[in-house]
C-alpha positions in Angstrom: 37.2 -23.9 5.5 37.4 -26.0 8.7 34.5 -28.3 9.8 33.2 -25.9 12.5 32.9 -22.9 10.1 31.3 -25.1 7.5 28.7 -26.4 10.0 28.0 -22.8 11.0 27.5 -21.8 7.4 25.2 -24.7 6.7 23.3 -24.0 9.9 22.8 -20.4 8.9 21.5 -21.4 5.4 19.2 -23.9 6.9 17.7 -21.2 9.2 17.1 -19.1 6.2 15.3 -22.0 4.4 13.1 -22.4 7.5 12.4 -18.7 7.4 11.4 -18.8 3.7 9.2 -21.8 4.3 7.3 -19.9 7.0 6.7 -17.0 4.6 4.9 -19.4 2.2 2.3 -20.2 4.8 -1.2 -18.8 4.4 -1.1 -15.1 5.1 -4.6 -15.2 6.6 -4.7 -18.3 8.8 -1.2 -17.6 10.1 -2.5 -14.3 11.5 -4.7 -15.1 14.5 -5.3 -11.4 15.3 -6.5 -10.8 11.7 -8.8 -13.8 11.8 -10.3 -12.5 15.0 -10.9 -9.1 13.3 -12.9 -11.0 10.6 -14.8 -12.9 13.3 -15.6 -9.6 15.0 -17.0 -8.0 11.9 -18.7 -11.1 10.4 -20.4 -12.8 13.4 -23.2 -14.3 11.3 -21.3 -15.1 8.1 -17.9 -15.9 9.6 -17.7 -19.5 8.3 -18.4 -18.4 4.7 -16.1 -15.3 4.8 -13.4 -17.3 6.6 -13.4 -20.0 3.9 -13.1 -17.4 1.2 -10.2 -15.6 2.9 -8.5 -18.9 3.8 -8.5 -20.0 0.1 -7.2 -16.6 -1.1 -4.7 -16.3 1.7 -2.8 -19.3 0.5 -2.8 -18.0 -3.1 -1.4 -14.7 -1.9 1.5 -16.3 0.0 2.6 -18.5 -2.9 1.3 -17.9 -6.4 0.6 -14.1 -6.1 3.9 -13.4 -4.3 5.8 -15.4 -7.0 4.1 -13.6 -9.9 4.6 -10.2 -8.3 8.3 -10.9 -7.6 8.9 -12.1 -11.2 7.1 -9.2 -12.7 9.1 -6.8 -10.6 12.0 -7.5 -13.0 10.0 -6.8 -16.1 8.5 -3.3 -16.0 5.8 -2.1 -18.4 7.0 -0.8 -21.8 5.4 1.8 -24.1 5.3 0.6 -27.7 4.5 3.8 -29.7 4.6 2.3 -33.2 4.0 -1.0 -34.9 6.3 -2.7 -37.4 4.8 -0.6 -40.2 5.5 2.7 -38.4 1.9 3.2 -37.5 1.1 4.9 -34.2 -0.4 2.3 -31.7 0.6 3.6 -28.3 0.3 0.3 -26.6 1.5 -0.5 -23.1 3.0 -3.9 -22.9 3.1 -6.0 -19.6 5.1 -9.1 -18.8 3.0 -12.4 -18.6 3.6 -12.5 -14.9 1.6 -9.2 -14.6 -1.4 -10.9 -16.2 -1.0 -13.9 -13.9 -1.0 -11.6 -10.9 -4.1 -9.8 -12.2 -5.9 -13.1 -12.8 -5.2 -14.2 -9.2 -6.4 -10.9 -7.6 -9.4 -10.3 -9.8 -10.2 -14.0 -9.8 -11.0 -13.7 -6.1 -14.2 -11.9 -7.1 -13.4 -8.9 -4.8 -14.7 -6.2 -7.1 -18.2 -7.8 -7.4 -18.3 -7.8 -3.6 -17.0 -4.2 -3.3 -19.7 -3.2 -5.8 -22.4 -4.7 -3.4 -23.3 -2.5 -0.4 -23.9 -5.7 1.6 -20.5 -7.2 0.8 -18.3 -4.1 0.7 -16.3 -5.0 3.8 -15.8 -8.6 2.7 -14.5 -7.3 -0.6 -12.1 -5.0 1.2 -11.0 -8.0 3.3 -9.9 -9.7 0.2 -8.2 -6.5 -1.0 -6.3 -6.4 2.4 -4.9 -9.8 1.7 -3.9 -9.0 -1.9 -2.1 -5.9 -0.6 0.2 -8.2 1.4 2.2 -8.3 -1.8 2.3 -4.5 -2.0 0.6 -2.6 -4.7 1.2 -5.7 -6.9 0.6 -3.8 -10.1 -3.2 -4.1 -9.7 -4.3 -2.8 -6.3 -4.2 0.8 -7.4 -6.4 0.0 -10.4 -8.8 -1.9 -8.1 -9.2 1.2 -5.9 -9.9 3.3 -9.0 -12.4 0.7 -10.3 -14.1 0.7 -6.9 -14.7 4.5 -7.1 -15.8 4.2 -10.7 -18.3 1.6 -9.8 -19.8 3.8 -7.1 -20.3 6.7 -9.5 -21.7 4.5 -12.3 -24.2 3.1 -9.8 -25.4 6.6 -8.9 -25.6 8.4 -12.2 -28.5 8.2 -14.6 -28.5 5.6 -17.4 -26.4 6.2 -20.5 -25.3 3.9 -23.4 -23.1 1.0 -22.3 -23.6 1.7 -18.6 -24.7 -1.8 -17.7 -22.0 -3.3 -20.0 -19.3 -1.3 -18.2 -20.6 -2.3 -14.8 -20.5 -6.0 -15.8 -17.0 -5.7 -17.3 -15.6 -3.8 -14.2 -16.7 -6.7 -11.9 -15.7 -9.6 -14.1 -13.4 -11.9 -12.1 -10.6 -12.2 -14.7 -7.9 -9.7 -15.6 -7.8 -11.0 -19.2 -11.5 -10.3 -19.8 -12.5 -7.5 -17.5 -12.2 -3.7 -17.7 -10.2 -1.8 -15.2 -10.7 1.8 -14.2 -8.4 4.8 -13.8 -8.8 8.3 -12.5 -6.8 11.1 -14.2 -7.1 14.2 -12.1 -3.6 15.7 -11.8 -2.1 18.3 -14.1 1.4 19.6 -14.2 0.4 23.0 -12.8 -2.2 21.6 -10.4 -1.4 18.7 -8.2 -3.6 18.8 -5.2 -4.8 22.2 -6.3 -7.3 21.0 -8.8 -8.7 24.5 -9.1 -5.8 25.2 -11.4 -6.7 22.4 -13.9 -6.9 23.5 -17.5 -7.9 20.4 -19.4 -11.2 21.2 -20.9 -14.3 19.6 -22.4 -16.4 21.0 -25.2 -19.3 19.7 -27.3 -18.8 19.0 -31.0 -21.4 19.6 -33.7 -23.2 16.4 -32.7 -23.4 17.5 -29.1 -20.9 14.9 -28.0 -18.4 15.9 -25.4 -14.7 16.0 -26.4 -11.7 16.3 -24.0 -8.6 18.4 -24.8 -5.3 18.9 -22.9 -2.6 17.1 -20.9 -2.9 15.1 -17.7 0.4 14.8 -15.8 0.0 11.7 -13.5 -2.1 9.0 -15.0 -1.8 5.7 -13.1 -3.2 2.5 -14.7 -2.5 4.3 -18.0 -3.8 1.4 -20.1 -7.2 1.2 -18.3 -10.2 0.4 -20.5 -12.3 3.1 -18.7 -11.0 6.5 -17.4 -12.5 9.1 -15.1 -11.2 12.5 -15.9 -11.9 16.0 -14.5 -12.2 18.7 -17.2 -13.3 22.3 -17.3 -16.6 22.6 -19.2 -16.4 26.3 -19.2 -12.9 27.4 -20.3 -13.4 30.9 -18.9 -14.1 29.7 -15.3 -11.6 29.5 -12.5 -11.1 27.4 -9.4 -13.2 24.2 -8.9 -16.3 25.9 -10.4 -17.2 24.3 -13.7 -15.0 21.3 -13.3 -16.9 18.2 -14.5 -16.4 14.5 -14.2 -16.3 12.6 -17.5 -16.0 8.9 -18.4 -13.6 8.2 -21.3 -13.7 4.6 -22.8 -10.4 3.5 -24.3 -12.3 2.3 -27.4 -15.1 4.3 -29.0 -17.1 2.8 -31.9 -14.4 0.1 -32.2 -11.7 2.6 -32.7 -9.0 3.8 -30.3 -10.2 6.9 -28.6 -8.3 10.2 -29.3 -5.7 10.3 -26.6 -2.1 9.1 -26.4 0.7 8.7 -23.8 3.8 10.9 -24.0 5.9 8.7 -21.8 5.7 6.3 -18.8 6.8 7.6 -15.4 9.9 6.1 -13.8 8.5 5.8 -10.3 10.1 5.0 -7.0 7.6 2.3 -6.2 4.4 0.6 -7.7 6.6 0.2 -10.7 4.8 -2.6 -12.4 1.7 -0.5 -12.7 2.0 1.8 -15.7 1.8 5.6 -14.9 2.0 8.0 -17.8 1.7 11.6 -19.0 -1.2 11.6 -21.5 -2.5 14.1 -24.1 -6.2 14.2 -24.9 -6.8 15.3 -28.5 -10.6 15.5 -28.7 -11.3 12.2 -26.9 -15.0 11.2 -26.8 -16.3 11.5 -23.3 -19.5 10.8 -21.3 -20.5 13.3 -18.6 -21.3 11.7 -15.3 -24.6 13.0 -14.2 -25.2 16.7 -13.8 -22.0 18.5 -14.6 -22.8 21.1 -11.9 -22.8 18.3 -9.3 -20.1 16.1 -10.7 -17.2 17.8 -8.7 -19.0 16.9 -5.5 -19.7 13.4 -6.9 -15.9 13.0 -7.5 -14.9 14.2 -4.0 -17.5 12.1 -2.1 -17.0 8.9 -4.1 -13.8 8.6 -6.2 -11.4 10.5 -3.9 -13.0 9.5 -0.6 -13.1 5.8 -1.5 -9.5 5.9 -2.9 -8.3 7.2 0.5 -10.0 4.4 2.3 -8.5 1.8 0.0 -5.1 3.4 0.4 -5.3 2.9 4.1 -6.1 -0.8 3.7 -3.1 -1.1 1.3 -0.5 0.5 3.5 -1.6 -1.2 6.7 -1.5 -4.6 4.9 2.0 -3.9 3.4 3.3 -3.0 6.9 1.7 -6.1 8.4 3.4 -8.3 5.8 6.7 -6.6 6.5 6.2 -7.2 10.2 5.5 -10.9 9.7 8.6 -11.2 7.4 10.8 -9.5 10.0 9.3 -11.4 13.0 9.8 -14.7 11.3 13.4 -13.7 10.4 14.2 -12.8 14.0 13.0 -16.2 15.2 15.4 -17.9 12.8 18.4 -15.7 12.5 21.2 -16.6 14.9 23.7 -13.9 16.0 26.1 -14.2 18.9 24.9 -17.7 19.8 21.1 -17.1 20.0 18.3 -16.1 17.7 17.9 -12.3 17.5 14.3 -12.3 18.7 15.8 -12.7 22.2 17.6 -9.4 22.1 15.6 -6.6 23.9 16.2 -4.0 21.2 14.9 -6.3 18.4 12.0 -7.3 20.6 11.1 -3.7 21.4 11.2 -2.7 17.8 8.9 -5.5 16.7 6.6 -5.0 19.7 6.2 -1.3 18.7 5.4 -2.2 15.1 3.0 -4.9 16.0 1.0 -2.8 18.5 0.7 0.2 16.2 -0.1 -1.9 13.2 -2.8 -3.8 15.1 -4.3 -0.5 16.2 -4.3 0.8 12.7 -5.8 -2.4 11.4 -8.6 -2.1 13.9 -9.5 1.5 13.0 -9.2 0.7 9.3 -11.8 -2.1 9.5 -13.9 0.0 11.8 -14.0 2.9 9.3 -14.8 0.5 6.4 -17.6 -1.0 8.5 -19.0 2.5 9.0 -18.8 3.1 5.3 -20.8 -0.1 4.6 -23.4 1.0 7.2 -23.6 4.5 5.5 -24.0 2.9 2.1 -26.8 0.7 3.3 -28.5 3.5 5.2 -27.0 7.0 4.9 -28.9 8.2 8.0 -27.1 5.7 10.2 -23.7 7.5 10.0 -23.1 11.3 9.6 -21.4 11.9 6.3 -19.1 14.5 7.8 -18.0 12.1 10.5 -17.2 9.5 7.9 -15.2 12.0 5.8 -13.2 13.0 8.9 -12.4 9.4 9.9 -11.3 8.5 6.4 -9.1 11.6 6.2 -7.6 10.9 9.7 -7.1 7.3 8.6 -5.3 8.2 5.3 -3.0 10.5 7.2 -2.0 8.2 10.1 -1.9 4.8 8.3 0.4 6.2 5.5 2.7 8.0 7.9 3.2 5.1 10.3 3.2 2.3 7.8 6.2 3.7 6.0 8.0 4.0 9.3 7.0 0.4 10.2 8.3 -1.1 7.0 11.5 0.9 7.4 12.1 -0.6 10.8 11.2 -4.1 9.7 14.0 -3.7 7.2 16.3 -2.9 10.2 15.6 -6.4 11.6 17.1 -8.0 8.5 20.0 -5.6 8.5 22.1 -5.7 5.3 19.9 -8.5 4.0 17.0 -6.2 4.3 18.3 -3.9 1.5 18.6 -6.8 -1.0 15.7 -6.8 -3.5 16.0 -10.6 -4.1 16.2 -11.5 -0.4 12.8 -10.5 0.7 9.7 -8.4 -0.3 10.5 -5.7 2.2 12.4 -3.3 -0.2 9.5 -3.5 -2.6 6.9 -3.0 0.1 8.9 0.0 1.4 9.0 1.7 -2.0 5.3 0.9 -2.8 4.3 2.3 0.6 6.2 5.5 0.1 4.3 6.1 -3.2 1.0 5.3 -1.6 1.8 7.8 1.2 1.7 10.5 -1.4 -1.3 9.4 -3.4 -4.9 10.6 -2.8 -3.8 13.6 -0.7 -0.5 14.5 0.9 -0.3 14.8 4.7 -0.6 18.6 4.4 -3.6 18.4 2.1 -5.4 16.1 4.5 -4.6 18.2 7.5 -5.8 21.4 5.8 -9.1 19.7 4.8 -9.6 18.6 8.4 -8.9 22.1 9.7 -11.4 23.6 7.2 -14.0 21.1 8.3 -13.4 21.9 11.9 -13.8 25.6 11.2 -16.8 25.3 8.9 -18.7 22.3 10.3 -17.4 21.8 13.8 -16.6 18.2 12.9 -14.7 17.8 16.1 -18.0 17.8 17.9 -19.2 14.9 15.8 -16.0 13.1 16.6 -16.3 13.6 20.3 -19.9 12.4 20.3 -18.8 9.3 18.4 -15.9 8.5 20.7 -17.9 9.1 23.9 -20.8 6.9 22.7 -18.5 4.0 21.9 -16.5 4.3 25.1 -19.8 4.0 27.0 -20.7 0.8 25.0 -17.6 -1.0 26.3 -17.6 -3.4 29.3 -16.8 -1.3 32.4 -15.0 -4.1 34.0 -11.9 -3.3 32.0 -9.6 -0.6 33.6 -8.3 0.4 30.2 -11.5 2.3 29.6 -10.4 4.8 32.2 -7.4 5.5 30.0 -9.6 6.3 27.0 -11.7 8.6 29.1 -8.6 10.4 30.3 -7.3 10.8 26.8 -10.7 12.0 25.5 -10.8 14.7 28.2 -7.2 15.8 27.3 -8.1 16.0 23.6 -11.2 18.1 24.3 -9.1 20.5 26.4 -6.4 20.6 23.7 -8.9 21.4 20.9 -10.6 24.0 23.2 -7.2 25.8 23.5 -6.5 25.3 19.8 -9.7 27.2 18.8 -8.4 30.2 20.7 -5.2 30.4 18.7 -4.7 32.8 15.8 -4.8 31.4 12.3 -1.0 31.0 11.9 -0.6 29.1 15.1 -3.5 26.9 14.2 -1.8 26.0 11.0 1.3 25.1 12.9 -0.6 23.1 15.6 -3.0 21.2 13.4 -0.6 18.3 12.9 -0.6 17.6 16.6 -4.4 17.8 16.8 -4.9 15.5 13.8 -2.4 13.0 15.2 -4.0 13.0 18.7 -7.5 12.5 17.1 -6.3 9.6 15.0 -4.4 7.9 17.9 -7.4 8.1 20.2 -9.7 6.7 17.5 -7.3 3.9 16.8 -7.0 3.1 20.5 -10.8 2.9 20.9 -11.1 0.6 17.9 -8.3 -1.6 19.2 -9.7 -1.9 22.7 -13.1 -2.7 21.3 -11.6 -5.6 19.5 -9.4 -6.6 22.4 -12.3 -6.9 24.8 -14.2 -9.1 22.3 -11.1 -11.2 21.7 -10.6 -11.7 25.5 -14.2 -12.6 26.1 -14.8 -14.8 23.1 -11.4 -16.5 22.6 -9.7 -16.0 25.9 -6.7 -14.3 24.2 -4.8 -11.3 25.6 -3.0 -10.5 22.4 -4.9 -7.4 21.5 -5.1 -6.2 25.1 -1.3 -6.4 25.2 -1.1 -4.4 21.9 -3.5 -1.8 23.4 -1.5 -1.4 26.5 1.7 -0.8 24.6 0.1 1.4 21.9 -1.5 3.6 24.6 1.8 3.9 26.4 3.8 5.0 23.3 1.2 7.1 21.5 -1.2 8.6 24.0 0.6 9.0 27.4 2.7 11.9 26.1 -0.5 14.0 25.9 
């Protein structure tokens, strides 16, 4: 190799070292737009929240990312028998899984999530942990969050306070984690087909029988399960919510995994098929009301957490790709200077920033609702969470895919960057907690039954009027609002078949307008308080590519 080629090779490797060094910087303080979002939502407590996120942001970039990367090579294993041939059914994790868990839970995020006053702060920590993907623990955290909400609402039962304390303990090695086993092989999203049943034994204790097909966080200490308490009923009627502790009276409860699932992503978090053979269970409140309790707390909150996760994954992928483009030289200049690379990254940044804005806005509404359920209409909150779950999952997968493009062949290499892992994790999250079709059908039903589009229009109109009229961008929102109102008016006159075919366009338009409103709200604040045009630029491009076609 001649001297010129050797120098080029050394220069390329030095550029990659610089790129890797940038990725080890604090994922929170290196993101000025994210810091502004925190400042926007915590005007009184910003110093305290900022310090908490700053400390955790550095751990995420270094220690957590390292633990997650190491654990990626050591997947969970199901150990069915011990050395004496006795059935134990233990799921074994690599030590790096435990280390990752201690870092995430050690932030204290679940105690904050359990507090109505600190819900958004806890989700902000969760957003940072999701920069490492699902990380083996972020799905269990979402499940635990839903469980905490239900336990706080139902009447007292033995061990309730103990379970609440264990769920919020800031250590993976000492805490309890939650899981929610809803899916059965014949059911999927159609839970009305579920056949797992609950019956009372001679001591009037509830026992669970049957098979659950998709059980994530399979080694959780506490499990929520939906079971039919009247075996002769059909549909969602007589489906109850039960809590199953992994240990009952110091003995392993009566259920066992058949096998672990070999998933596309979220691979370090154990997902299994599980048989229940008379497992002891505790009914959650009134069984007649527990299906509603599940939908309004467990599933609803999981969808909100899912949105935080995928937006965070895409944001990390963008930062990896952007940093790479600044360092990678091709044809005598860094690739960030090529218009096609710049356009790709600009699109991802503007869309992700808009999705981040509406994700935080929705979580803030959830916190307001939890503090005073009269301040926010429950149906509006349900609509926004469903819109959010649909659009954040759909676009975040696309964003990570096109971040991979920036790294070209290097982007496909598992050991080169986190992007392949983020991509696979995001695809799995896209299908969790309601597929796109399920979400769209729920929104359509709510439009037909409750006219939730009217609540939506009232919310959008009110918040547009609250913005500073000196900004010409407000006229763009007003124009899009009028277009959407006309579109839905025409939509309502279609027959049922055409509505089913058109609902995707309606849902997408509603989500894009909501995201644009949330982004412009933050952008105006950022301009007036910090003098920065960053989010205004994101709004302008986001509006151009996502709302002008209407």
